[in-house]
N, C-alpha and C positions, 0 to 999 in steps of 0.2 A: 251171308254169301250166297251167290247163285249156285255154285258147285257144292254138291253134297255126295258123300260116299254111298254106294249101294250096299245092301246087306246089313249085317249087324256088327257091332264092335266085338273085340275079344276080351275075355276076362283078364284083368290086371292092366288093361289099356288105359292110358291117361287121355281124357277127353275134355273138350270145351262144352259147357252146358249153360243154359239160361234158365233161371228160376221162374217157373210158371205159377206155382201155387204153394202157399205155406199152410200146413195143417198143424194141429197141436203136437203130433208125434212124428212128423216127417215133412219132406219137401219134394214136390213133383218138379222135375226139370225136363227140358227139351235138350236133346243131344244135337248141338248145332251142326256138327259135321256129318250127321247121318239123317237121311230123309225120313220124316215121319216117325222118328224114334224118341221115346220118352222113358224116363226112369224115376226111381224113388230113392231118396236119401233118408234112411231112418234117423231119428233124433240121436241115436247112439253113435252115428257115423258123422255127425256134424263137427264135433270138436272133442279133444281129450277132456276127460272130467265131466262133471254134471252140467247139462245145458238146461237152464231154467226157462229161457225164452229164445226160441229159434231165431226170432227177428233181430236179436242182438248180433247175429252172425251172417244172415243173408236177407235179401230183400227181393220182392218180385221184380223181374226184369233185369236183375243183376247177372252178369256173366261170371261164372266160376269154373275152376279147374277141378275135375273129379277123377276118381279111379273106379273102373268097373270091377265090382266084387263078384257078382253072380248073374248069369243069364238063364232064364227059364224059357226055352223056345216054345214049349207047349202053351204056356200062358202069355207069351210075348212080354215077359216081365224082366226088367233090368234093375238090379240093385247096385247103388253106387255109394262111394264114400268121399267125403270132403276132408276129413281129418287124416286120412292115410296118404295124402299127397304131400310129398316133401317140398321144401322151398325151391330146391333146384329143379324139380319136376314142374312145379308151377311156373317158374321163370322160363324154362325151356319151352313149355307148351304155349305159353302166351306169346313168346317170341316167334315161334314157328307159325302160329295162327295169324299173327299180324303180318308176317312175311307172305303168307298165302293170300291175305286180303290185298296186300300191295300188288302181288302177282296178278290177281284177278282184275284189279283196277287197270293194269296195263292192257289186258284184253278188252276191258270196257272202253277205254280210250281208243283202242284200235278199231273196235266195232263201230264207234261213232264216226271215225275218220273215213271208214270204208262204207258207211251207211248200211251196215248189216246188224242183226241182233246179236246180243251177247251169247245167246245159245248157239248161233251159227258160228261165232268165233271159237267157241269151245269145240264144235264139231270139226272145224278145219285145222285147229291148232291145239287147244287145251287138252282134250281127252287123250290124244296121242302122246303128248308130253307127259301127262300124269301117269299113263300106263307104263311108259318107258322109264321115267325117273321118280315116280311115286309122289311127286309134288311139283307144282308149277314153278315155285321159287328155285328149287334145286335144278330144274331144267334150265331156267334162265341163267343161273350161275355157270352151268356147263356151256351154255351158248356164248357167254362173255369170254370164256377161255378159248372156245373153239366154235366160231360162228358157222363153220361148214356143216355142223350136225343138223342145222335147220333143213338141210336137203331131204331128211327123212319125211318131212311133212308134205313134200311135193307141192309147194305153194306156187301160185301165180307170182311172177317176178315183182309185180307192183306190191302185192301183199307182203311178200317176203322182205322186201326193202323197208316197208313201213314198220313191220313187226320188229326187225332187227334194230332199226334206229331207236325205237321206243325202249327196247330192252337195254341197249347200250346207254341210253340216256337216264333210265330210272334205276338200274340195278348196279350196285358197286361190285367190282371184281373181288371174288372170294380170295381171302388171304389167311394164311396161318403164319405164326411167328415162333421161333425158338430163341430164347434168351440165354446167354451164357456169359461167364466171366473168363477172360483169357489172362493167364499169368505168363508174362514174357520178360526175360532179362538175359543179359550177356555180360560176363566179366571181362571180355576181351577189350583191347585198346580201341578197336574199331566197332565196339558193341553197338553204338548208336546206329551205325550203318547197317549192321546185321539185323537189328530190330526193324528199321525202316524198310529194308528190302523184304523182310518176311511179311510185315503188315501189308505191304503193297501187293504181294503175291496172293495172300489169302482173301483179298477183297474181290471175290468172284461175284457173279450175278446174284443179287438178292441179299448181299451182306452189307452191314454197316458197322463200323468200328469207332468207338468213342474212347478217348483217353480218360481214365479215372484217376490216375496218380500212380507213379511207378510202384510195383511192376504190373499194375492191373489195367485191363481194357474191357470195355463192354462190347459184346458181340450181339448184334441183332440180325437174325437171318429170316428173311421173308420169302414165302413161296406160295404157289396155288394150292398145294396139298402137303400133308405130312410126309408122304413117301419122298417127294422131291426135296423137302426141307431136310429130312434126315440124310439123304444122299449128299446134299451140299455140305452139311455139317461134317460128314465123314471125309469129304474132299478137303475141307479146311484143315481138319486134324491131320490128314495125311501129308498135305503140303507143309504145314507148320513143323511137324515132327521130322520130316525128311530134310528140311532146310536148317533146323537148329542143330541137330545131331549133337556133337560135343562142343558146340559154341555157346551153350547157355541152357536156359529153361524155357520150355513151352508147354503149357497145360491148359486144357479147357474144362471148365466145370459148369454143368447145366444148372440153371436156377431151379428148374423142375423139369420133369420129363416132357411135358407138353405145355406150351403157352399159346394163347390165342390173342 
């Protein structure tokens, strides 16, 4: 990637590295996200248990996810670990890195259309967004939800239009989901009418309800962020409880606290 962070990483930070050189007792790696920064993975930090041949685990040129163990500023030395990175950390880091690559590609395409360098595109757009949102991709997701925030860049109208069109074309709108099971029944003679009316009322923006088989229904609630999703769920619970009262049973059970 063209963009690299300034300064040095923090201890315990999860970073993307590229294997530079393999020695009998360790591996030299370059820290892809930091300019001109390298580090060492000791053989004891390659994998749990005894490592007979480091090349069974890494190869020159391979991109790996590591954890920063220790930084010696005086010696400009960074110790890293491969084995202390959990599977979820590895997946999350690889995902975020690929997202940033995709985000940079958008700037690259824009720079070609405007006949400017990628560095210039970073100067007029990228650096400001990274400073404000910490990553290009996060900034793009915010722009998808609220395009007006582009105004902070003070761009020429032609550039602003081209940039917004690219972001809207290439970046999917951020969504979070809450999944739940609704238990709904009514013993009244007009119970079917009561249930239909209630289901109609709770289908507010972002909700989808599927019949599973009496008395169960699947509720899927979609929103741009968890705060909005939780607010909508509370609204659904409030509407359902107030409508059912003594006419039957209405209960919502979350599948888990948070679903994506």
